N, C-alpha and C positions, 0 to 999 in steps of 0.2 A: 292930563287935561280932561276936564269935565265937559262933555257935550250933552246938551239937552236931548232927551229922547221923547219923541212924540208917539203916542199910542196910535197905531194904524187901525183903521176900522176893520180890516180883515182879521186881525189877531183875536178879536173877541169871539167870532163865530166862523171859523174857517170852513165848516161844512156847508154854509150858505152858498159858497162860491162853487160848489160841485154838485148842487142840487138844481135840476132843471126847473123845478116848480118854484124856486126862490130867486129867479132871475131879476125880478123887479126890485127885490130887497137888496140883492147884491149890487145892482146898478146904483141904487141910492147911496149905498156905502162907498162905492167907488167914486161917486161924484164929488164927495168931500175929502177924498184922499189926495195928499200932495204927491204921491208916487204913481198915480193912475197911468200916466203916459209911459213911464218906464216899465210898469207892470204889464201893460198891453204889449209893448215891444218884446219883452221877455217871453210872453206867451206865444207870440208869433214866431220868434226865433226857435224856441224849444218845442214847438208843436204841442202845446198843452191843451188839456180838456178843461171845461168849466168856464166860468165867467172870470175874466182877468181884465182889470182896468176898464170895467164896464162893457166889455165886448164878449159875446158868447162864442162857443165853438163854431156854431153855424155861421155867425157873422165873419169870423176869421177865415173859415173855409171859403165863403163867398168872396172874400178879399184876396184869395189865393194862398192863404196860409193854412193848409189843411192840417188838423191835429193828427197825431200818429194813429194809424189804424182807421182813419176816416173811410166810411163806406157810403156816405151820403145821408142826408136827413138827420144827422147828429147821432147816428147809432154806431157803436163799435161792433165789429164782427167778432163773434165768439167762436173760436175753433174747438172742435172736438179734441180731447186730449190724446196723446200718443197711446197706442194700444187699441185703436179702433180702426175699422175699415176706412172711415172718412179721413183719418189722419194718414193712413197708408197712401191714399190717393193724393192728399195734399203734398206729401213728400215727393211723389212722382211729378206733380205739376210744377214743383219748385226745382226740379232737376236734381233732387237729392236721392241718395240711396236710403230706402226706408229702414228705420231702426228695427231691431228684433221684435219688440212688442207689437209694432204695427204689422210686420210680416206675419207674425203668428195670428193676429186678428184677421188679416186678409185670407190666410190659409183656412182658418175656421169657417169664414163666411163662404168661401168657395166649396168647402166640403159639405156644409149644410145645404147649399144650393144644389149641388150634385145629388145629394140624398133625396131632396124633394123631387128632382126630375126623375130619379130612378123609381121612387114610390108612385109617381103619376103614370109612368110607363109600364110598371109591373102589372096592374089589373088589365090593361089593354092587351098585353101579350098573353095573359092567362085565359082570355075569353075566346080564343080561337079553337 
C-alpha cells in the first residue's frame, strides 16, 4: 500500500530545534507542521531538550514538564567526571560508594592539603 509521505519542516534542519538562538525560526517551522501537537506531547512525556512542537524547554518546565537534568533557567548541570574530588563528593551525596578513581582523587587532594598545612606550620616551629 502506498501512503503519501509529507516532508516535515523539522527534517530539513534538525539542528534549528536544539539551538536556543534559533527559537523563533523553530517556532515558525512548527506552526506549519501537522504533527506539532504530537511532537509537543512527546517532548513533555520524554523530558526532551530544545524546541518541540513550538514549545521551548523553559516553557515546558514552567508548565511542569521539566527536561531531564533541568537546573532552572534552561541550563543543564555539567558534572565533573569521575576521578575528581568533586565527583567523589557527588558519590557521597547520592549515597553511593565512591568508585576507585574518585577515591584516589580525594586521597591525593587530602595529601596535598596536609602538605600545605605542614609547610605553613614548619617555619613557625623553626623560629623559636
